[in-house]
Residue frames as qw, qx, qy, qz and C-alpha x, y, z in Angstrom:
[[0.081, 0.979, 0.186, 0.000, 150.92, -127.61, -45.12],
 [0.669, 0.345, -0.111, 0.649, 153.96, -125.74, -46.32],
 [0.450, -0.286, -0.340, 0.774, 155.78, -123.06, -44.39],
 [0.002, 0.155, 0.152, 0.976, 154.39, -119.96, -46.10],
 [0.481, -0.496, -0.526, -0.496, 150.81, -120.97, -45.36],
 [0.630, -0.477, -0.514, 0.333, 151.68, -121.55, -41.73],
 [0.342, -0.124, -0.139, 0.921, 153.42, -118.16, -41.52],
 [0.211, -0.271, -0.284, -0.895, 150.28, -116.50, -42.87],
 [0.570, -0.453, -0.631, -0.270, 147.78, -118.54, -40.91],
 [0.521, -0.337, -0.551, 0.558, 149.20, -117.93, -37.44],
 [0.084, -0.117, -0.155, 0.977, 149.02, -114.09, -37.54],
 [0.368, -0.239, -0.446, -0.780, 145.61, -114.13, -39.22],
 [0.606, -0.433, -0.664, -0.063, 144.10, -116.46, -36.63],
 [0.422, -0.297, -0.448, 0.730, 145.73, -114.52, -33.80],
 [0.050, -0.035, -0.091, -0.994, 144.40, -111.26, -35.24],
 [0.479, -0.362, -0.572, -0.559, 140.89, -112.70, -35.55],
 [0.580, -0.447, -0.630, 0.259, 140.92, -113.84, -31.92],
 [0.295, -0.224, -0.258, 0.892, 142.24, -110.46, -30.73],
 [0.195, -0.178, -0.308, -0.914, 139.63, -108.60, -32.80],
 [0.557, -0.453, -0.632, -0.291, 136.83, -110.71, -31.32],
 [0.531, -0.399, -0.522, 0.535, 138.17, -110.16, -27.80],
 [0.136, -0.071, -0.050, 0.987, 138.44, -106.40, -28.39],
 [0.340, -0.329, -0.478, -0.740, 134.86, -106.34, -29.68],
 [0.592, -0.501, -0.631, 0.024, 133.56, -108.11, -26.57],
 [0.435, -0.322, -0.353, 0.763, 135.51, -105.75, -24.30],
 [0.018, -0.103, -0.181, -0.978, 134.20, -102.73, -26.22],
 [0.464, -0.464, -0.576, -0.488, 130.62, -103.93, -25.80],
 [0.584, -0.501, -0.544, 0.337, 131.12, -104.37, -22.03],
 [0.309, -0.155, -0.122, 0.930, 132.71, -100.92, -21.87],
 [0.182, -0.253, -0.348, -0.884, 129.80, -99.33, -23.74],
 [0.521, -0.509, -0.649, -0.220, 127.20, -101.04, -21.55],
 [0.454, -0.397, -0.469, 0.646, 128.63, -99.32, -18.48],
 [0.113, 0.891, 0.346, 0.270, 127.59, -96.05, -20.17],
 [0.526, -0.543, -0.031, 0.654, 130.77, -94.31, -19.15],
 [0.183, 0.891, -0.052, -0.411, 131.82, -90.97, -20.61],
 [0.222, -0.495, 0.710, 0.449, 134.77, -92.59, -22.33],
 [0.433, 0.282, 0.838, 0.177, 132.44, -94.90, -24.25],
 [0.321, 0.855, 0.357, -0.194, 130.46, -91.91, -25.52],
 [0.020, -0.824, 0.372, 0.427, 133.66, -90.13, -26.55],
 [0.346, -0.216, 0.841, 0.357, 134.90, -93.25, -28.32],
 [0.433, 0.540, 0.721, 0.032, 131.58, -93.65, -30.12],
 [0.222, 0.922, 0.095, -0.303, 131.64, -90.02, -31.25],
 [0.156, -0.656, 0.596, 0.436, 135.21, -90.41, -32.49],
 [0.417, 0.066, 0.866, 0.267, 134.27, -93.53, -34.47],
 [0.401, 0.749, 0.509, -0.139, 131.34, -91.68, -36.04],
 [0.068, 0.854, -0.238, -0.458, 133.75, -89.05, -37.34],
 [0.133, -0.409, 0.809, 0.401, 135.52, -91.78, -39.29],
 [0.649, 0.184, -0.363, -0.643, 132.29, -93.18, -40.68],
 [0.217, 0.128, -0.964, 0.090, 132.39, -96.41, -38.69],
 [0.200, 0.308, 0.774, -0.516, 128.80, -96.07, -37.53],
 [0.040, -0.433, -0.682, -0.587, 125.41, -95.97, -39.17],
 [0.007, 0.237, 0.445, -0.864, 123.52, -92.97, -37.87],
 [0.343, -0.208, -0.499, -0.768, 120.11, -93.45, -39.42],
 [0.403, 0.010, 0.621, -0.672, 117.09, -93.43, -37.20],
 [0.054, 0.174, 0.936, 0.301, 114.88, -96.30, -38.40],
 [0.163, 0.644, 0.624, -0.412, 111.78, -94.35, -37.40],
 [0.176, 0.703, -0.108, -0.681, 112.60, -91.76, -40.07],
 [0.311, -0.075, 0.815, 0.483, 112.92, -94.28, -42.90],
 [0.282, 0.643, 0.708, 0.070, 109.30, -93.83, -44.03],
 [0.040, 0.908, 0.104, -0.403, 109.77, -90.05, -44.03],
 [0.217, -0.536, 0.569, 0.585, 112.93, -90.30, -46.16],
 [0.318, 0.222, 0.847, 0.364, 111.19, -92.55, -48.70],
 [0.195, 0.810, 0.541, -0.118, 108.22, -90.18, -48.89],
 [0.057, -0.839, 0.147, 0.520, 110.52, -87.20, -49.48],
 [0.266, -0.285, 0.728, 0.564, 112.29, -89.02, -52.31],
 [0.248, 0.413, 0.837, 0.261, 109.00, -89.92, -54.00],
 [0.101, 0.813, 0.362, -0.445, 107.51, -86.44, -53.63],
 [0.558, 0.601, 0.286, 0.496, 107.59, -84.48, -56.92],
 [0.395, -0.231, -0.094, 0.884, 109.72, -81.37, -56.89],
 [0.167, 0.872, 0.386, -0.251, 108.05, -77.97, -57.06],
 [0.085, -0.740, 0.271, 0.609, 109.03, -75.26, -59.54],
 [0.661, 0.655, -0.214, -0.297, 110.06, -75.16, -63.15],
 [0.863, -0.126, 0.404, 0.277, 112.00, -78.04, -64.59],
 [0.191, 0.857, -0.298, -0.373, 114.79, -76.34, -66.54],
 [0.527, -0.273, 0.756, 0.275, 116.18, -79.62, -67.85],
 [0.111, 0.139, -0.731, -0.659, 115.97, -81.05, -71.34],
 [0.711, 0.051, 0.033, -0.700, 112.46, -81.81, -72.56],
 [0.655, -0.090, 0.743, -0.101, 111.35, -85.40, -72.44],
 [0.202, -0.018, 0.818, 0.539, 111.11, -87.54, -75.58],
 [0.193, 0.646, 0.737, -0.035, 107.33, -87.00, -75.69],
 [0.051, 0.875, 0.125, -0.466, 107.83, -83.24, -75.95],
 [0.150, -0.518, 0.576, 0.615, 110.50, -83.59, -78.64],
 [0.330, 0.208, 0.875, 0.289, 108.41, -85.92, -80.80],
 [0.357, 0.416, -0.031, -0.836, 106.58, -84.04, -83.54],
 [0.551, 0.283, 0.784, 0.039, 104.00, -85.81, -85.63]]
């Protein structure tokens, strides 16, 4: 293995180990249910690092998407309405 690969491999492997260790420590911190863990979780949500969808509401969201809209459709007419025989 040449030198450049070794220079890239060492920091990447070290970073992966540190990231895994930080993840384990964060899980232990969150399981203690301390106030700091809640604050950290709220801060991460502000940056979009969490998925905040309640799985119980998934059926409701699908039903709302499939429900036809009420009111007049002011859009272009469909091809069936444009077709004159």
